[in-house]
C-alpha positions as CSV (number, residue, x, y, z in Angstrom):
1,M,57.2,-112.8,62.1
2,P,57.4,-116.2,60.4
3,D,56.2,-116.8,56.9
4,N,53.0,-118.7,57.6
5,K,52.5,-119.8,54.0
6,K,56.0,-121.3,53.9
7,F,55.4,-122.9,57.3
8,I,52.3,-124.6,56.0
9,E,53.9,-125.7,52.8
10,N,56.7,-127.4,54.7
11,L,54.3,-129.5,56.7
12,S,53.5,-132.8,55.2
13,G,50.6,-135.2,56.1
14,T,51.7,-137.9,53.8
15,G,51.1,-141.3,55.3
16,K,48.9,-139.9,58.1
17,C,45.2,-140.5,58.6
18,I,42.9,-138.1,60.3
19,G,39.4,-139.0,61.7
20,V,36.9,-136.2,62.2
21,L,33.7,-136.6,64.2
22,T,31.0,-134.4,65.8
23,S,29.6,-135.5,69.2
24,G,27.0,-134.3,71.7
25,G,24.5,-131.6,70.9
26,D,24.7,-130.2,67.4
27,A,25.6,-126.5,66.7
28,Q,25.6,-124.3,63.6
29,G,29.1,-124.1,62.2
30,M,30.1,-127.7,62.8
31,N,29.9,-128.4,59.1
32,A,32.3,-125.6,58.4
33,A,34.7,-127.1,60.9
34,V,34.4,-130.5,59.3
35,R,34.9,-129.0,55.8
36,A,38.1,-127.1,57.0
37,V,39.6,-130.3,58.5
38,V,38.9,-132.4,55.4
39,R,40.2,-129.8,52.9
40,M,43.3,-128.8,55.0
41,G,44.1,-132.5,55.6
42,I,43.9,-133.3,51.9
43,Y,45.9,-130.1,51.1
44,V,48.8,-131.4,53.2
45,G,48.6,-134.9,51.7
46,A,46.8,-136.8,54.6
47,K,43.9,-139.1,54.3
48,V,40.8,-137.8,56.1
49,Y,37.9,-140.0,57.3
50,F,34.4,-139.1,58.3
51,I,33.3,-140.8,61.5
52,H,29.5,-140.7,61.2
53,E,27.2,-140.6,64.2
54,G,30.0,-139.5,66.6
55,Y,31.4,-142.0,69.1
56,Q,28.7,-144.4,68.2
57,G,29.9,-144.6,64.7
58,M,33.5,-145.1,66.0
59,V,32.4,-148.0,68.1
60,D,30.2,-149.6,65.4
61,G,32.7,-149.1,62.6
62,G,31.7,-150.4,59.1
63,D,30.2,-147.8,56.8
64,N,30.2,-145.3,59.6
65,I,33.9,-144.6,58.9
66,K,34.4,-143.5,55.3
67,E,37.2,-141.7,53.5
68,A,36.4,-138.1,52.7
69,S,37.1,-136.3,49.4
70,W,37.4,-132.7,48.4
71,E,34.0,-132.7,46.7
72,S,32.3,-134.6,49.6
73,V,32.4,-131.4,51.7
74,S,31.1,-129.0,49.1
75,S,27.8,-127.2,49.8
76,M,28.2,-127.7,53.6
77,L,29.0,-124.2,54.8
78,Q,25.5,-122.9,54.7
79,V,23.9,-126.0,56.3
80,G,23.2,-126.0,60.0
81,G,23.7,-128.9,62.4
82,T,26.2,-131.6,61.3
83,V,25.8,-133.6,58.1
84,I,28.0,-136.4,59.4
85,G,25.6,-137.0,62.3
86,S,26.0,-136.8,66.1
87,A,24.9,-139.1,68.8
88,R,25.3,-139.5,72.6
89,C,27.0,-142.9,72.9
90,K,26.6,-145.1,76.0
91,D,28.8,-147.8,74.5
92,F,31.9,-145.5,74.4
93,R,31.5,-145.0,78.2
94,T,32.4,-148.6,78.7
95,H,35.8,-150.2,78.3
96,E,34.5,-152.7,75.8
97,G,33.1,-150.0,73.6
98,R,36.4,-148.1,73.6
99,L,38.2,-151.3,72.7
100,R,36.0,-151.8,69.6
101,A,36.5,-148.2,68.7
102,A,40.3,-148.6,68.9
103,L,40.1,-151.7,66.6
104,N,38.1,-149.8,64.0
105,L,40.6,-147.0,64.0
106,V,43.7,-149.2,63.7
107,Q,42.1,-151.2,60.9
108,R,42.0,-147.9,58.9
109,G,45.3,-146.5,60.1
110,I,43.7,-143.6,61.9
111,T,45.9,-142.2,64.7
112,N,44.8,-138.6,64.6
113,L,41.4,-137.5,65.9
114,C,39.7,-134.2,65.5
115,V,36.7,-134.1,67.9
116,I,34.1,-131.4,67.6
117,G,31.8,-131.2,70.6
118,G,31.3,-130.1,74.2
119,D,33.3,-130.6,77.3
120,G,31.9,-134.1,77.8
121,S,32.9,-135.2,74.3
122,L,36.3,-133.8,74.7
123,T,36.8,-135.4,78.1
124,G,35.9,-138.8,76.5
125,A,38.4,-138.2,73.8
126,N,41.2,-137.5,76.3
127,L,40.3,-140.7,78.3
128,F,40.4,-142.6,75.0
129,R,43.9,-141.2,74.3
130,E,45.2,-142.1,77.8
131,E,43.9,-145.7,77.4
132,W,45.2,-146.1,73.9
133,S,48.4,-148.1,74.5
134,G,46.5,-150.4,76.9
135,L,43.7,-151.0,74.4
136,L,46.3,-151.9,71.7
137,D,47.9,-154.4,74.0
138,E,44.6,-156.1,74.6
139,L,43.9,-156.2,70.9
140,V,47.3,-157.8,70.3
141,Q,46.7,-160.4,73.0
142,S,43.3,-161.3,71.5
143,G,44.9,-161.6,68.1
144,E,42.7,-159.0,66.5
145,I,45.8,-156.9,65.4
146,S,49.4,-157.8,64.9
147,E,52.3,-156.6,67.0
148,E,53.6,-154.6,64.0
149,A,50.3,-152.8,63.7
150,S,50.4,-152.0,67.4
151,Q,53.8,-150.4,67.0
152,I,52.9,-148.4,63.9
153,H,49.8,-147.0,65.6
154,S,51.3,-146.7,69.1
155,A,50.3,-143.0,69.6
156,L,46.9,-141.4,69.3
157,H,46.8,-137.6,68.9
158,I,43.7,-135.7,69.9
159,V,42.7,-132.1,69.0
160,G,39.3,-130.7,70.1
161,M,37.1,-127.9,68.8
162,V,34.3,-126.8,71.0
163,G,30.9,-126.9,69.2
164,S,28.2,-125.6,71.6
165,I,25.6,-122.9,71.4
166,D,25.9,-122.4,75.1
167,N,29.4,-120.8,75.1
168,D,30.0,-122.5,78.4
169,F,33.6,-123.8,77.8
170,C,36.4,-122.0,79.6
171,G,39.5,-121.0,77.7
172,T,37.8,-119.7,74.6
173,D,36.0,-116.4,74.0
174,M,33.5,-118.0,71.6
175,T,32.4,-121.5,70.8
176,I,31.2,-122.7,67.4
177,G,27.5,-122.1,67.2
178,T,27.0,-119.4,69.8
179,D,26.8,-116.5,67.4
180,S,24.3,-118.3,65.2
181,A,22.1,-119.1,68.3
182,L,22.2,-115.4,69.1
183,H,21.0,-114.6,65.6
184,R,18.0,-116.9,66.1
185,I,17.2,-115.3,69.5
186,I,17.4,-111.7,68.1
187,E,15.2,-112.7,65.1
188,V,12.6,-113.9,67.5
189,V,12.9,-110.8,69.6
190,D,12.5,-108.6,66.5
191,A,9.4,-110.5,65.5
192,I,7.9,-110.3,69.0
193,M,8.5,-106.6,69.3
194,T,6.0,-105.8,66.6
195,T,3.2,-107.7,68.2
196,A,4.1,-106.5,71.7
197,Q,4.1,-102.9,70.6
198,S,0.7,-103.4,69.0
199,H,-0.9,-104.6,72.2
200,Q,1.3,-103.1,74.9
201,R,2.4,-106.4,76.1
202,T,5.2,-107.8,78.3
203,F,7.0,-110.9,76.9
204,V,9.1,-113.3,78.9
205,L,11.6,-115.2,76.8
206,E,13.4,-118.4,77.9
207,V,16.6,-119.1,76.1
208,M,18.9,-122.1,76.2
209,G,22.3,-122.4,77.8
210,R,21.8,-125.0,80.6
211,H,23.9,-123.6,83.5
212,C,25.5,-120.8,81.4
213,G,23.8,-117.5,81.0
214,Y,25.9,-116.2,78.1
215,L,23.1,-116.4,75.5
216,A,20.6,-114.7,77.8
217,L,23.1,-112.0,78.8
218,V,24.3,-111.1,75.3
219,S,20.9,-111.2,73.7
220,A,19.6,-108.9,76.4
221,L,22.5,-106.6,75.7
222,A,21.9,-106.7,72.0
223,C,18.1,-106.0,72.1
224,G,18.1,-103.7,75.1
225,A,15.9,-106.0,77.3
226,D,14.3,-104.6,80.4
227,W,15.5,-107.4,82.7
228,V,17.7,-110.5,82.4
229,L,18.1,-113.5,84.7
230,I,21.1,-115.7,84.5
231,P,22.4,-118.5,86.8
232,E,25.9,-117.0,87.3
233,M,24.5,-113.9,89.0
234,P,21.2,-114.6,90.8
235,P,19.2,-111.6,91.7
236,K,19.4,-110.3,95.3
237,D,16.5,-110.6,97.7
238,G,13.7,-108.2,96.8
239,W,14.4,-108.5,93.0
240,E,10.7,-109.1,92.3
241,E,9.8,-105.6,93.5
242,Q,12.8,-104.0,91.7
243,M,11.9,-105.7,88.4
244,C,8.2,-104.6,88.7
245,N,9.3,-101.1,89.4
246,K,11.6,-101.1,86.4
247,L,8.8,-102.4,84.1
248,S,6.4,-99.8,85.5
249,E,8.8,-97.0,85.0
250,N,9.5,-98.0,81.4
251,R,5.7,-98.3,80.7
252,A,5.2,-94.8,82.2
253,D,7.9,-93.5,79.8
254,K,5.5,-94.5,77.0
255,K,7.4,-97.7,76.2
256,R,4.8,-100.0,74.7
257,L,6.5,-103.3,75.3
258,N,8.7,-104.9,78.0
259,I,11.1,-107.8,77.3
260,I,12.4,-110.1,80.0
261,I,15.0,-112.7,79.1
262,V,15.5,-115.7,81.3
263,A,18.2,-118.3,81.0
264,E,16.8,-121.9,81.3
265,G,19.1,-122.4,84.3
266,A,18.2,-119.2,86.1
267,I,18.2,-119.5,89.9
268,D,17.8,-117.2,93.0
269,Q,20.2,-116.8,95.9
270,S,18.9,-120.0,97.4
271,N,19.6,-122.0,94.2
272,K,15.8,-122.3,93.6
273,P,14.8,-122.2,89.9
274,I,13.3,-119.0,88.5
275,T,10.9,-120.1,85.7
276,T,9.1,-118.1,83.0
277,E,5.7,-119.0,84.5
278,L,6.8,-117.7,87.9
279,I,7.8,-114.3,86.3
280,K,4.6,-114.1,84.3
281,D,2.5,-114.7,87.4
282,L,4.5,-112.1,89.2
283,V,4.0,-109.4,86.5
284,V,0.3,-110.1,86.1
285,R,-0.3,-110.1,89.9
286,C,1.7,-107.0,90.7
287,L,1.3,-104.9,87.6
288,G,-1.7,-106.3,85.8
289,F,0.3,-106.2,82.5
290,D,-0.8,-108.4,79.6
291,T,2.0,-110.9,79.7
292,R,3.0,-113.7,77.3
293,V,5.7,-116.5,77.6
294,T,7.8,-117.7,74.7
295,I,10.2,-120.6,75.1
296,L,12.6,-120.7,72.1
297,G,13.8,-124.2,72.6
298,H,15.6,-125.9,69.7
299,V,14.9,-123.1,67.3
300,Q,18.2,-121.7,68.6
301,R,20.1,-124.8,67.3
302,G,18.7,-124.6,63.8
303,G,19.0,-122.4,60.8
304,T,21.8,-121.2,58.7
305,P,25.2,-120.6,60.4
306,S,26.2,-116.9,60.7
307,A,29.2,-115.5,58.9
308,F,31.1,-115.4,62.2
309,D,30.5,-119.1,63.0
310,R,31.6,-120.1,59.5
311,I,34.8,-118.1,59.7
312,L,35.5,-119.2,63.3
313,A,35.0,-122.9,62.5
314,S,37.0,-122.7,59.3
315,R,40.0,-121.1,61.1
316,M,39.7,-123.6,64.0
317,G,39.6,-126.5,61.6
318,V,42.8,-125.4,59.8
319,E,44.5,-124.9,63.2
320,A,43.4,-128.3,64.3
321,V,45.0,-130.1,61.4
322,L,48.2,-128.1,61.9
323,A,48.2,-129.2,65.6
324,L,47.8,-132.8,64.6
325,L,50.7,-132.6,62.0
326,E,53.0,-131.1,64.6
327,A,52.1,-133.5,67.4
328,S,54.6,-135.9,68.8
329,P,54.0,-139.1,70.8
330,G,54.3,-137.1,74.1
331,T,52.1,-134.2,73.0
332,P,49.1,-133.8,75.4
333,A,45.6,-133.4,74.0
334,C,44.8,-129.8,73.1
335,V,41.7,-127.7,72.3
336,V,41.7,-125.0,69.6
337,S,40.3,-121.8,71.2
338,L,39.6,-118.2,70.3
339,C,41.6,-115.7,72.3
340,G,40.9,-112.2,71.2
341,N,41.1,-112.6,67.4
342,Q,43.5,-115.4,67.3
343,A,43.1,-119.2,67.1
344,V,45.2,-120.7,69.8
345,R,45.9,-124.1,71.3
346,L,45.3,-124.8,75.0
347,P,45.7,-127.9,77.1
348,L,42.4,-129.8,76.8
349,M,42.1,-131.0,80.4
350,E,43.0,-127.7,82.0
351,C,40.1,-126.0,80.1
352,V,37.8,-128.9,81.1
353,Q,38.7,-128.6,84.7
354,M,38.2,-124.9,84.7
355,T,34.8,-125.4,83.1
356,Q,33.9,-127.8,85.9
357,E,35.1,-125.3,88.5
358,V,32.4,-122.8,87.3
359,Q,29.6,-125.3,88.2
360,K,31.3,-126.1,91.5
361,A,31.4,-122.4,92.4
362,M,27.7,-122.0,91.5
363,D,26.8,-125.0,93.6
364,E,28.7,-123.5,96.6
365,K,27.0,-120.1,96.0
366,R,30.3,-118.4,95.1
367,F,28.7,-116.5,92.3
368,E,31.3,-113.8,91.9
369,D,33.9,-116.5,91.4
370,A,31.6,-118.1,88.8
371,V,31.4,-114.9,86.8
372,R,35.2,-114.5,87.0
373,L,35.8,-118.0,85.9
374,R,33.5,-117.5,82.9
375,G,36.2,-115.1,81.5
376,R,36.8,-111.5,80.9
377,S,34.3,-111.4,78.0
378,F,31.4,-112.6,80.1
379,E,32.3,-110.3,83.0
380,N,32.6,-107.2,80.8
381,N,29.2,-108.0,79.1
382,L,27.6,-108.4,82.5
383,N,29.0,-105.1,83.7
384,T,28.0,-103.3,80.5
385,Y,24.4,-104.6,80.7
386,K,24.1,-103.4,84.3
387,L,25.4,-100.0,83.4
388,L,23.2,-99.5,80.3
389,S,19.9,-100.9,81.5
390,H,19.5,-99.5,85.0
391,R,19.2,-95.7,85.3
392,K,20.2,-94.0,88.5
393,I,18.0,-91.4,90.0
394,D,19.3,-87.8,89.7
395,S,20.2,-87.6,93.4
396,E,22.5,-90.6,93.0
397,L,24.4,-89.2,90.0
398,P,27.8,-87.7,90.6
399,H,28.2,-84.0,90.0
400,S,30.1,-83.0,86.9
401,S,30.5,-80.0,84.6
402,F,31.9,-82.1,81.9
403,N,30.3,-81.8,78.4
404,V,30.7,-84.5,75.8
405,A,29.7,-84.2,72.2
406,V,28.9,-87.3,70.2
407,L,28.7,-87.4,66.4
408,N,28.7,-89.8,63.5
409,V,31.1,-89.3,60.6
410,G,31.4,-91.2,57.3
411,A,29.1,-93.7,55.7
412,P,26.3,-95.2,57.8
413,A,27.2,-98.5,59.5
414,A,25.0,-100.9,61.4
415,G,25.8,-100.5,65.1
416,M,26.3,-96.8,65.1
417,N,23.1,-96.2,67.0
418,A,24.0,-98.8,69.6
419,A,27.3,-97.1,70.1
420,V,25.7,-93.7,70.5
421,R,23.2,-95.2,73.0
422,S,26.0,-96.7,75.0
423,A,28.1,-93.5,75.1
424,V,25.1,-91.3,76.1
425,R,24.0,-93.6,78.9
426,V,27.5,-94.1,80.3
427,G,28.1,-90.4,80.2
428,I,24.9,-89.6,82.0
429,T,25.6,-92.3,84.6
430,E,29.0,-90.5,85.3
431,G,27.1,-87.2,85.7
432,H,28.2,-85.6,82.5
433,T,26.1,-83.6,80.1
434,M,25.9,-85.3,76.7
435,F,25.4,-83.5,73.4
436,A,24.3,-85.0,70.1
437,V,25.6,-83.5,66.9
438,S,23.6,-84.1,63.8
439,D,25.0,-84.7,60.3
440,G,28.7,-85.1,61.3
441,F,31.2,-82.2,61.0
442,E,28.9,-80.5,58.6
443,G,26.2,-80.3,61.2
444,F,28.7,-79.4,63.8
445,C,29.8,-76.2,62.0
446,K,26.1,-75.2,61.5
447,G,25.4,-75.5,65.2
448,Q,23.1,-78.6,64.9
449,I,23.9,-79.5,68.5
450,K,21.5,-80.4,71.3
451,E,21.5,-82.1,74.7
452,I,20.5,-85.7,74.6
453,K,18.9,-87.5,77.5
454,W,18.7,-91.1,78.7
455,G,15.3,-91.8,77.3
456,D,16.1,-90.2,73.9
457,V,18.3,-93.2,72.9
458,G,15.8,-95.9,74.0
459,G,15.3,-98.6,71.4
460,W,18.3,-97.5,69.4
461,T,20.3,-100.8,69.9
462,G,19.0,-102.8,66.9
463,Q,18.4,-99.9,64.5
464,G,20.6,-99.8,61.4
465,G,22.0,-96.7,59.8
466,S,22.6,-93.5,61.8
467,L,19.7,-91.9,63.6
468,L,21.9,-88.9,64.4
469,G,22.7,-88.4,60.7
470,T,26.1,-88.8,59.2
471,K,28.1,-87.3,56.4
472,R,31.5,-87.8,54.9
473,T,32.4,-84.1,55.1
474,L,35.9,-83.4,56.7
475,P,36.3,-80.5,59.1
476,A,39.2,-78.8,57.4
477,K,37.1,-76.2,55.6
478,H,35.0,-75.5,58.7
479,I,37.7,-75.5,61.5
480,D,36.9,-71.9,62.6
481,K,33.1,-72.5,62.8
482,I,33.6,-75.9,64.6
483,A,35.9,-74.2,67.2
484,E,33.3,-71.5,67.7
485,Q,30.5,-74.1,68.3
486,M,32.7,-75.9,70.8
487,R,33.3,-72.7,72.6
488,I,29.6,-71.7,72.6
489,H,28.5,-75.1,74.0
490,N,31.6,-75.5,76.2
491,I,32.4,-78.9,74.8
492,N,35.1,-80.6,76.9
493,A,35.5,-83.8,74.8
494,L,34.6,-85.3,71.4
495,L,33.5,-88.8,70.7
496,V,33.4,-89.5,67.0
497,I,31.8,-92.7,65.8
498,G,32.5,-93.5,62.1
499,G,34.8,-94.7,59.4
500,F,38.0,-93.5,57.8
501,E,36.6,-90.0,57.4
502,A,36.2,-89.8,61.1
503,Y,39.8,-90.9,61.5
504,L,41.0,-88.2,59.1
505,G,38.7,-85.6,60.6
506,L,40.2,-86.1,64.1
507,M,43.7,-85.8,62.7
508,E,42.7,-82.5,61.1
509,L,41.3,-81.3,64.5
510,Q,44.4,-82.4,66.2
511,A,46.5,-80.4,63.7
512,A,44.5,-77.3,64.4
513,R,45.2,-77.4,68.2
514,S,48.0,-74.8,67.8
515,K,45.5,-72.4,66.3
516,H,42.4,-73.2,68.3
517,A,42.6,-73.9,72.0
518,E,39.1,-75.4,71.8
519,F,40.5,-78.5,70.3
520,C,42.9,-79.1,73.2
521,V,40.5,-81.6,74.7
522,P,40.4,-85.4,74.7
523,M,39.2,-86.8,71.3
524,V,38.2,-90.4,70.8
525,M,37.3,-92.3,67.7
526,V,35.2,-95.5,67.7
527,P,35.7,-97.3,64.4
528,A,32.3,-97.9,62.7
529,T,32.5,-98.8,59.0
530,V,31.6,-101.8,56.9
531,S,35.0,-101.6,55.2
532,N,36.9,-102.5,58.4
533,N,39.8,-100.3,57.3
534,I,40.6,-98.3,60.4
535,P,44.3,-98.6,61.5
536,G,44.8,-100.4,64.8
537,S,41.5,-102.1,65.0
538,D,40.8,-105.8,64.2
539,L,37.1,-105.3,63.9
540,S,35.0,-102.2,63.1
541,I,31.4,-101.8,64.2
542,G,29.2,-102.7,61.2
543,A,31.6,-105.2,59.5
544,D,30.0,-108.3,61.0
545,T,26.5,-107.1,59.8
546,A,27.9,-106.4,56.3
547,L,29.5,-109.9,56.2
548,N,26.2,-111.5,57.1
549,A,24.5,-109.6,54.4
550,I,27.1,-110.7,51.8
551,T,27.0,-114.3,53.0
552,D,23.2,-114.5,52.9
553,T,23.2,-113.1,49.4
554,C,25.9,-115.5,48.2
555,D,23.9,-118.4,49.7
556,R,20.9,-117.4,47.7
557,I,22.9,-117.0,44.5
558,K,24.5,-120.4,44.9
559,Q,21.0,-121.9,45.5
560,S,19.8,-120.3,42.3
561,A,22.5,-122.0,40.3
562,S,21.5,-125.4,41.5
563,G,18.7,-125.7,38.9
564,T,20.4,-124.1,35.9
565,K,23.9,-125.6,36.5
566,R,27.1,-124.4,35.0
567,R,26.9,-120.9,36.3
568,V,29.6,-118.6,37.7
569,F,28.7,-115.5,39.6
570,I,31.0,-112.5,39.9
571,I,30.0,-110.4,42.9
572,E,31.4,-106.9,43.6
573,T,31.6,-105.7,47.2
574,M,32.4,-102.4,48.8
575,G,35.5,-101.7,51.0
576,G,37.4,-98.8,49.6
577,Y,41.1,-99.8,49.5
578,C,40.5,-102.6,52.0
579,G,39.8,-106.1,50.9
580,Y,38.4,-107.3,54.2
581,L,34.8,-107.8,53.0
582,A,35.8,-109.6,49.8
583,T,38.3,-111.9,51.5
584,V,36.4,-112.8,54.6
585,G,33.1,-112.9,52.7
586,A,34.6,-115.3,50.2
587,L,35.8,-117.5,53.1
588,A,32.3,-117.5,54.7
589,A,30.5,-118.1,51.4
590,G,32.8,-120.7,50.1
591,A,33.8,-118.7,47.0
592,D,36.3,-120.0,44.4
593,A,38.4,-116.8,44.3
594,A,38.6,-113.3,45.8
595,Y,40.2,-110.3,44.0
596,I,41.5,-107.6,46.5
597,Y,43.7,-104.5,46.4
598,E,46.2,-105.8,48.9
599,E,47.1,-108.9,46.9
600,P,48.5,-108.0,43.4
601,F,47.3,-110.2,40.6
602,D,47.7,-110.2,36.8
603,I,46.2,-111.8,33.7
604,R,48.0,-115.1,34.6
605,D,46.1,-115.3,37.9
606,L,42.8,-114.6,36.2
607,Q,43.6,-117.3,33.6
608,S,44.4,-119.8,36.3
609,N,41.1,-119.1,38.0
610,V,39.3,-119.5,34.8
611,E,41.0,-122.9,34.2
612,H,40.0,-123.9,37.7
613,L,36.4,-123.0,37.1
614,T,36.4,-124.8,33.8
615,E,37.6,-128.0,35.4
616,K,35.1,-127.6,38.2
617,M,32.2,-127.5,35.8
618,K,33.1,-131.0,34.7
619,T,32.5,-132.3,38.2
620,S,29.3,-132.7,40.2
621,I,29.7,-129.1,41.5
622,Q,28.6,-127.1,38.5
623,R,28.7,-123.6,39.9
624,G,31.3,-121.0,40.7
625,L,31.5,-117.9,42.9
626,V,34.0,-115.1,42.6
627,L,34.2,-112.0,44.9
628,R,36.0,-108.8,44.1
629,Y,36.0,-105.6,46.0
630,V,35.2,-102.4,44.2
631,L,38.8,-101.2,43.5
632,A,40.5,-104.5,42.7
633,L,40.1,-103.7,38.9
634,S,38.6,-100.8,37.1
635,H,35.3,-102.6,36.7
636,T,33.6,-105.9,37.4
637,A,32.7,-106.1,33.7
638,L,36.4,-106.4,32.9
639,I,36.8,-109.6,35.0
640,H,33.6,-110.8,33.3
641,W,35.0,-110.1,29.9
642,I,38.4,-111.8,30.7
643,H,36.6,-114.9,32.0
644,V,34.4,-115.2,28.9
645,S,37.3,-114.5,26.5
646,C,39.3,-117.3,28.0
647,R,36.8,-119.8,26.3
648,S,35.4,-120.9,29.7
649,S,32.0,-119.9,28.3
650,E,32.0,-123.2,26.4
651,V,31.3,-125.0,29.7
652,C,29.7,-122.3,31.9
653,L,27.7,-119.1,31.9
654,Y,28.6,-115.9,33.7
655,A,26.6,-113.4,35.6
656,C,27.6,-110.2,37.5
657,L,26.1,-108.8,40.7
658,Y,27.0,-105.4,42.0
659,F,26.6,-105.6,45.7
660,T,26.8,-102.2,47.3
661,G,24.3,-100.5,49.7
662,M,22.5,-103.6,50.9
663,R,25.2,-104.1,53.6
664,T,24.2,-100.9,55.4
665,A,20.5,-101.3,54.9
666,V,20.0,-104.4,57.2
667,R,19.3,-104.8,60.8
668,T,22.2,-104.9,63.2
669,T,23.6,-108.4,64.1
670,P,24.1,-109.5,67.7
671,L,27.9,-109.3,67.4
672,T,27.7,-105.7,66.0
673,S,25.3,-104.7,68.7
674,S,27.3,-106.2,71.5
675,T,30.6,-104.8,70.2
676,S,28.9,-101.3,69.9
677,C,27.9,-101.5,73.5
678,T,31.5,-101.7,74.7
679,V,32.0,-98.1,73.6
680,K,31.7,-97.4,77.3
681,R,35.5,-97.9,77.4
682,A,35.9,-95.1,74.9
683,K,34.0,-92.9,77.3
684,E,36.4,-93.9,80.0
685,S,39.3,-92.8,77.8
686,L,37.6,-89.4,77.4
687,T,37.0,-88.8,81.0
688,A,40.4,-90.0,82.3
689,G,42.2,-87.2,84.2
690,R,39.3,-84.8,83.8
691,T,40.3,-82.9,86.9
692,S,42.6,-80.6,85.0
693,W,40.4,-79.2,82.3
694,D,41.7,-75.7,83.1
695,T,45.1,-76.5,81.7
696,C,44.2,-76.9,78.0
697,S,47.8,-76.8,77.0
698,R,48.1,-80.3,78.5
699,Y,46.3,-81.7,75.5
700,K,48.2,-79.7,72.8
701,H,50.5,-82.6,72.2
702,T,48.2,-85.4,73.1
703,H,47.5,-87.9,70.3
704,I,43.9,-88.7,69.5
705,C,42.7,-92.0,70.8
706,I,41.2,-94.7,68.6
707,H,38.9,-97.1,70.5
708,T,40.0,-100.4,69.0
709,Q,38.1,-103.7,69.0
710,M,41.1,-106.0,69.2
711,Q,39.0,-108.6,71.1
712,L,35.8,-109.6,69.3
713,W,33.6,-110.1,72.3
714,M,35.4,-108.1,75.0
């Protein structure tokens, strides 16, 4: 594997000029992308220019194109929208407008453009690139630029980043702004649930997305909505009766509220729009339920960006600058995308054409093709929602004598309950008998095991903590009793949802297979820990919720320093021997330094950071933020003492914050909820090859399975 640090150090942007603009509809996280482009560009020695008001600013020129500095992008991470402005420009659609834009760029030496916007904005950028040489020839002929200037600026390089809350761009798993929009939707749903439960109401929510149902689908998955309508998969004929039956059944099960989520582009099989008012009238007429309509509108575009969007945009911004530095005159325009957990570069126009194919498939009523073209993430989310939301009648369930035990082990983590709900409902759908174990392995050895039904896990999706109960106790001391309980309840498989203790616990059970035949069964672990320290998994359930709690707290702390000035806050986070929360939290919050276990540091590093903060206090940004995880040094107070002892107290004051249990005591984020719901694949691992349960020796040498989340939204 190449040394990325050395690779970046060898790249030089000296003599190059980069222009960054945001175009089209705004999206939370755009500012983080702008910040990353500016600071990475300056880091490699390039000049970076803000192009205000999108393509309109490029056409108008003047003060709309200004050179950016390191300080000019401070305090942008936590701001929604785009601070450099965005506008839909008719002038840029004309040849004359693009000619003026080319002149303005050449006058400032800009031959590298980073465009943040939707497919329309990126298509316009590619057209501009293709016409570039012809535009320069026209400018030379008119005498507005010299022949020498034309030769120096002969090639225009384009890199795009998709900023859209709709997540409607093919080629990327997530677009900048989507996760924040999901946060706004879930916040509204949480608020609505309290009033709906008070009055036994049905709420119909319309969410944005134009012709893409991603927001509606994932928000329905995250909140456990009763029904969802999206344009990619119109309901079949007779859906009205099916929906009313589902609402009636849920109300009969003593559920006091019903949630129906509708994408703004929802249609039926005849391509006729399905509106919220139509659904409301249907529910009132057929069921007589008290029904209300809520249209979220531009609330979804506003607010503070989530931690995920800040990190995604920052990573994409850095990758965009690297792509521009490596570009040659023949390099085609590319778009920076998220594939799994990696920022990758894809051909811009191929992705645009694929995006247009989705709409074409929907217009031609090829809805299955439309779902497939949306990508594997969208398709998996749709299948998961169908599986978890619609209960089969008992006569339709397959017959199985397979018993599965589900338990939580380790510290509580947001998303554990959603994972349990998913596992239980998938198991029941497959005809298995599901057992819930309370209080982890400790409850297992005491026989705290009971059968759990479909309705028992209703409403669990958004609940934080662990409703089953969880403890850190390892099974080694109770192996005999646990084996006895597995024999008594005829447990054929174990699904353990938890942290590193769950990982160690399953290893101990595996080691005991030679002594106890009861453990010769499939055992699967689903990583669920805020520490994100499970081997083989990029993202553990609960980590995203913890990051958002850290980021929100850091934003408030930075705001508190704006009045007093010259303050540095040292924040301690959890994480065991893993510095994930401190590192990624520092990136999302815009911290000055992060001290972690994996990266050795000594007094010289601390002194260097102190000197940096001292110099920073002499600028217009008179505040500092340092994150350290709990085992980086013996105590946060030591770092505080070193900072103060290095005479930095002459220019700034220090304060410590010990940030521990708050991360597990918050409501589950949409990313955590959706990731938890994919635990159905862990159930598939458990039930694979279940026709040979009589030969227990088959599993004596079978390794335990860790259900990894290598792909953030798969």
